[in-house]
N, C-alpha and C positions, 0 to 999 in steps of 0.2 A: 859404164864404169871401167876406167882404165887404171891399172896399178902396175908400177914398175919398181922393182927393188934390186939393187946391185949386191948388197950384202946386209946381213943381220935381218931384222924383222920389220915388216910393213903390214899394217892391218887397215883395210878399207871396207866401209860398210855404206851402201847407198840404198835407200828405200825407193825413191823416185827421182827422175831428173838425171843429171850427169855429174860424175865425180871422177876427178883425175888426181892421182897421187904418184909422186916420184921421189924415191929415196936412194941416195948413193951409199950412205953408211949410217949406222945408228938406227934408231927406231922412229917410225912415222905412223901416227894413227889418225885416220880421217873418218869422220862420220857425218853423213848428210841425210836428212829426212826428205827434203824436197828442194828443188832448185839446183844450182850448180855450186860445187866446191872444188877448188884447186889448191893442192898442197905440194910444195917442193922443199925438200930438205937435203942439204949437202952433207952435213955431219951433225951429230948431236940428236936431240929429241924434238920432234914437232908434233903437236896435238891440235887438230882442227875439228870443231864441232859446229855444224850449221843446221838450224831447224827449218828455216825458210829463207828465200832470197839467195844472194851470192856471197861466198866467202873465199878470199884468196890469201894464202899464207906462204911466205917465202922465208926460209931460214938458212943462213950460210954456216953458222956454227953456234953452239950453245943451245939453249932451250927456248922454244917459242910456243905459246899457248893462245889459241884464238877461239873465242866462243861468240856466235852470233845467233840471236833468236829470230829477228826479222830485219829486213833491209840488207844493206851491203856493208861488209867489213873487209878491209885490206890491211894486212900486217906484214911488215918487212923488217927482218933483224939480220944485221951483219955479224955481230958477236955479242955475247952476254945473253941476258934473259929479257924476253919481251912478253908481256901478258896483255891481251886485248879482249875486252868484253863489251858487246853492244846489244842492247835490248831492242831498240828500234831506231830507224834512221840510218845514216851513213857514218862510219868511223874509219879513219885512216891513221895507222900508227907506223912510225919509222924510227928505228933505233940503230945507230952505228956502233956504239960500244957502251958497255955498262948495262944497267937495268932500266927498263921503261914499262910503266903500267898505265894503261888507258882504259877508262870506263865511261861508257855513254849510255844514258837511260833514254 
């Protein structure tokens, strides 16, 4: 588990496997039960939750929420709000501006 915070609050929780969290400003919360989770936030709030498999979340500004139960989930947000939810299989979400909501069962 590797956690790096420049300012404000960063919370990382890993049960098994590898978890990497990097926050420059604002709040970042990463939770991984098994497998690998990578969260990177430049500003604003980023919340990543992975039960199994791999989850990668990258947020430049605004709010990004990624939730993966199994399989792989990749979320990238430049500005605005992005919400990604994957139950199984692979989900990739990319938002440049505005709001994007992706749901995969």
